[in-house]
C-alpha positions in Angstrom: -41.0 36.9 -67.9 -39.5 33.4 -67.8 -42.2 30.8 -67.5 -40.1 27.8 -67.1 -38.5 26.7 -63.8 -35.8 24.2 -63.4 -38.2 22.5 -60.4 -41.1 22.2 -63.1 -38.5 20.5 -65.8 -37.3 18.1 -63.1 -41.2 16.9 -62.1 -41.8 16.6 -65.8 -38.7 14.5 -66.2 -39.7 12.2 -63.1 -43.3 11.7 -64.2 -41.9 10.8 -67.8 -39.4 8.2 -66.2 -41.6 6.9 -63.7 -45.1 7.0 -65.5 -47.3 8.6 -63.1 -47.5 11.7 -60.8 -47.4 9.4 -57.8 -44.2 7.6 -58.5 -42.7 11.0 -59.4 -43.7 12.3 -56.2 -42.1 9.4 -54.3 -38.7 9.7 -56.3 -38.7 13.5 -55.8 -39.9 13.3 -52.0 -42.9 15.5 -52.9 -46.5 15.0 -52.1 -48.8 14.1 -55.2 -50.6 17.5 -54.6 -47.4 19.4 -55.1 -46.6 17.4 -58.2 -50.2 18.1 -59.9 -50.2 21.7 -58.8 -46.4 22.4 -60.5 -47.5 20.6 -63.5 -50.9 22.2 -64.0 -49.1 25.9 -63.2 -46.6 25.0 -66.0 -49.5 24.1 -68.7 -51.2 27.2 -67.8 -48.1 29.5 -68.1 -47.2 27.9 -71.7 -50.7 27.6 -72.8 -50.1 24.0 -73.9 -51.1 20.6 -72.5 -47.8 18.7 -71.7 -49.5 15.5 -70.6 -52.3 13.1 -71.5 -53.9 11.7 -68.6 -55.4 8.1 -68.8 -56.2 7.2 -65.4 -53.2 6.6 -63.2 -50.6 6.8 -65.9 -49.7 9.6 -68.1 -47.9 10.2 -71.5 -46.4 13.2 -72.8 -48.0 15.1 -75.5 -46.0 16.1 -78.6 -45.5 19.7 -77.3 -44.6 17.8 -73.7 -42.0 15.6 -75.6 -40.2 18.8 -77.2 -40.3 20.5 -73.8 -38.7 17.5 -71.9 -36.4 16.8 -75.0 -34.7 20.5 -74.7 -35.4 20.6 -70.8 -33.1 17.9 -70.3 -30.2 19.8 -71.8 -31.0 22.8 -69.3 -31.4 20.1 -66.4 -27.9 18.7 -67.1 -26.2 22.2 -67.6 -27.8 23.4 -64.2 -26.3 20.4 -62.5 -22.9 20.7 -64.4 -23.0 24.5 -63.1 -23.8 23.7 -59.5 -20.9 21.2 -59.5 -18.6 23.7 -60.9 -19.4 26.4 -58.5 -19.1 24.0 -55.5 -15.8 22.7 -56.9 -14.4 26.2 -57.2 -15.4 27.2 -53.8 -14.2 23.8 -51.9 -12.1 22.1 -54.4 -14.1 19.2 -54.0 -17.0 17.9 -56.5 -20.6 17.8 -55.2 -20.8 14.3 -57.0 -18.2 11.8 -58.2 -19.6 8.8 -60.2 -17.0 5.5 -60.6 -17.7 3.3 -63.5 -16.4 -0.4 -63.7 -17.6 -3.2 -66.0 -19.9 -5.2 -64.6 -17.5 -8.4 -65.2 -16.0 -7.0 -61.7 -17.9 -6.7 -58.2 -18.4 -3.2 -56.8 -17.2 -5.0 -53.5 -13.8 -4.6 -55.0 -13.7 -1.1 -54.0 -14.7 -1.6 -50.6 -11.5 -0.4 -48.8 -11.3 2.3 -51.2 -14.8 3.7 -50.4 -13.9 3.4 -46.9 -10.9 5.6 -47.2 -12.6 8.1 -49.4 -15.4 8.7 -46.8 -12.6 9.5 -44.5 -11.2 12.7 -46.3 -13.8 13.5 -48.8 -15.6 16.9 -48.0 -19.1 16.5 -49.0 -18.8 14.6 -52.2 -21.4 12.1 -52.8 -20.1 8.9 -54.5 -22.0 6.8 -56.8 -20.9 3.5 -58.2 -22.4 2.5 -61.6 -22.0 -0.8 -63.3 -21.5 -1.0 -67.3 -20.7 -3.6 -69.7 -18.3 -3.8 -72.5 -18.6 -0.9 -74.9 -21.0 0.7 -72.2 -18.1 1.6 -69.7 -16.6 3.8 -72.3 -19.7 5.2 -73.6 -20.6 6.2 -69.8 -17.4 8.2 -69.4 -17.8 9.9 -72.8 -21.6 10.7 -72.1 -20.7 12.0 -68.6 -22.6 9.6 -66.8 -19.3 8.5 -64.8 -16.3 10.6 -64.1 -13.7 7.7 -63.9 -13.9 4.3 -65.4 -11.9 1.3 -63.8 -11.6 -1.8 -65.7 -12.7 -0.7 -69.2 -12.3 -3.8 -71.6 -10.6 -3.0 -75.0 -9.2 -0.1 -76.5 -11.2 3.3 -76.1 -13.6 4.5 -79.0 -11.7 7.0 -81.6 -12.1 10.7 -81.3 -10.1 11.3 -78.0 -11.5 13.6 -75.1 -9.9 11.2 -72.5 -6.9 9.9 -71.1 -6.6 6.0 -70.4 -4.1 3.8 -68.7 -3.9 0.0 -68.9 -4.2 -1.9 -65.6 -4.1 -5.5 -66.5 -5.2 -8.1 -69.0 -7.0 -11.4 -68.8 -6.6 -14.8 -70.6 -9.6 -16.3 -72.1 -10.6 -20.0 -72.1 -13.2 -21.6 -74.3 -15.4 -23.9 -72.0 -18.4 -25.9 -71.9 -20.1 -28.3 -69.2 -18.9 -31.9 -69.5 -22.2 -33.1 -70.8 -22.4 -30.6 -73.5 -22.2 -32.4 -76.9 -19.3 -30.2 -78.1 -17.3 -31.5 -74.9 -17.0 -34.8 -76.6 -16.0 -33.5 -80.2 -12.2 -33.9 -80.6 -10.6 -30.4 -81.1 -9.9 -27.9 -82.0 -13.0 -26.9 -82.7 -14.1 -24.9 -85.8 -17.1 -22.9 -87.1 -18.9 -25.6 -88.5 -18.9 -27.5 -84.7 -20.0 -24.3 -83.1 -22.6 -22.9 -85.5 -25.1 -25.8 -84.4 -25.0 -24.8 -80.6 -26.2 -21.9 -78.6 -23.6 -19.3 -77.4 -24.0 -17.3 -74.3 -23.0 -14.1 -74.3 -22.8 -10.8 -72.1 -24.9 -7.8 -72.7 -23.5 -4.7 -73.8 -24.8 -1.8 -71.9 -24.0 0.9 -74.7 -26.8 3.1 -75.6 -25.5 4.7 -78.4 -22.3 3.2 -79.5 -22.2 -0.1 -81.5 -22.3 -3.0 -79.1 -19.6 -5.7 -79.1 -20.6 -9.0 -80.8 -17.0 -10.5 -80.7 -16.7 -14.2 -81.9 -20.6 -14.8 -83.1 -21.1 -16.6 -86.2 -24.1 -15.1 -88.7 -27.2 -16.5 -87.6 -25.8 -18.2 -84.1 -28.6 -18.9 -81.4 -27.5 -17.0 -78.4 -28.6 -16.7 -75.0 -27.8 -12.8 -73.9 -27.2 -12.6 -69.9 -26.4 -9.1 -68.1 -23.4 -10.1 -66.6 -20.3 -12.5 -66.2 -21.6 -14.1 -63.2 -24.8 -15.1 -65.1 -22.9 -16.3 -68.1 -20.5 -18.6 -66.1 -23.6 -20.2 -64.3 -25.5 -20.8 -67.2 -22.2 -22.4 -69.0 -22.0 -24.5 -65.9 -25.5 -25.6 -66.2 -25.0 -26.9 -69.8 -27.1 -24.2 -71.6 -24.3 -23.1 -74.1 -20.6 -22.3 -74.8 -18.4 -19.4 -74.7 -15.0 -17.8 -73.5 -14.8 -17.1 -69.9 -12.1 -15.2 -68.1 -9.5 -17.7 -67.2 -9.8 -16.8 -63.3 -13.6 -17.6 -63.6 -13.0 -20.8 -65.3 -10.3 -22.2 -63.4 -11.9 -23.6 -60.2 -14.6 -25.0 -62.3 -12.3 -26.7 -64.7 -10.2 -28.3 -61.7 -13.4 -29.5 -60.2 -14.7 -31.1 -63.6 -17.8 -28.8 -63.8 -16.4 -27.5 -67.0 -14.0 -28.7 -69.9 -11.8 -26.5 -71.7 -11.6 -26.7 -75.6 -9.5 -25.8 -77.9 -10.8 -23.6 -80.6 -9.5 -23.0 -84.1 -10.3 -19.2 -83.6 -9.1 -18.3 -79.9 -9.8 -15.1 -78.2 -7.1 -12.9 -77.5 -6.1 -11.6 -74.4 -8.0 -8.4 -73.5 -6.6 -5.4 -71.8 -8.5 -3.6 -69.2 -7.9 0.1 -68.7 -8.4 3.0 -66.0 -10.0 6.2 -67.9 -10.9 9.5 -67.3 -12.1 12.8 -69.4 -9.2 15.3 -69.9 -9.4 18.7 -68.5 -11.0 17.7 -65.2 -9.5 17.4 -61.9 -11.3 18.2 -58.7 -10.0 17.0 -55.3 -12.4 13.8 -55.2 -11.3 12.6 -58.9 -7.7 13.3 -58.2 -7.9 11.3 -55.0 -9.2 8.3 -56.8 -6.8 8.5 -59.8 -3.9 8.4 -57.1 -5.7 5.4 -55.5 -6.6 3.3 -58.7 -2.8 3.8 -59.7 -1.5 1.7 -56.6 0.1 -1.6 -57.6 -1.8 -4.5 -57.5 -5.3 -3.0 -58.7 -6.1 -5.5 -61.5 -5.1 -8.3 -59.1 -7.5 -7.0 -56.4 -10.4 -6.7 -59.3 -9.7 -10.4 -60.2 -10.0 -11.4 -56.7 -13.8 -10.5 -57.0 -14.4 -12.1 -60.4 -17.2 -14.7 -60.4 -16.1 -18.2 -59.6 -18.6 -20.3 -58.2 -21.9 -22.0 -59.0 -24.9 -20.9 -56.8 -26.9 -24.0 -55.5 -30.2 -22.9 -57.0 -29.0 -23.1 -60.5 -29.5 -26.8 -61.6 -27.1 -28.7 -64.0 -28.7 -29.8 -67.0 -29.3 -33.4 -67.6 -28.1 -35.6 -70.5 -31.6 -35.4 -72.2 -31.7 -31.5 -71.8 -28.3 -31.0 -73.5 -29.6 -33.3 -76.6 -32.4 -30.9 -76.9 -30.0 -27.6 -77.4 
């Protein structure tokens, strides 16, 4: 007799991620007594202790960690099976995840989402923001079904189809009061190594993160997205390359200074990508929609271009302290 159920595995997974029975209950919309009963019955059926109880917080035992490690494969397989069965029955996926690089705003897809809901047949839509190599990893790890605006060439090994949708020029920029602004160009490594670089975090979990242009031992401020990077460069806290559309208005307004560098960053191509061998009605609808002309222009309209009022510009003394 099978002593494991997908419901029990789902509950164990939620408890591990959320840290407590009550938090797992809120996520799964179950009362705490149901969560406790299911875990207790699982432990009795298996004859092992799955969780160490330490007050309100709990931790997996060694046996529990092994159970959940393999159990997550079963949960994913069951989810994939559910999606395939429903897709065969109706032609429409149960859920479709659209990933995009965090440089762009999810609002760029507003019109597409509205149009999709007008034709979709009970397909849940999920929008996912990743950064740099994380966009490609999310596609290959099946966390998303379609990536819009994945930067740079995809990883080796295949398993996906990609089409270029546009490219961006990069400019090296600093605030007017930053010490680098006063140096004659082009700036070289010896000029840059004494100051802080502001870089965007790569969301990849397994793939090697991108660290383009950083010097060995370079002081860095790592931020979660391009909006934060632009804000901190405007505030004078460091230097870095920015997409030309992000920096154009700030340079014209005198809030940033473009500097020539000995090692400029080449233009970067962005891609539309999806896994091979997959083609439900929802994915096909989005592929047709994303292949329309002017997609990349629309994405670029939603690049960050302004400085919120609550981010103060650095003073001259602040800049000398960098």
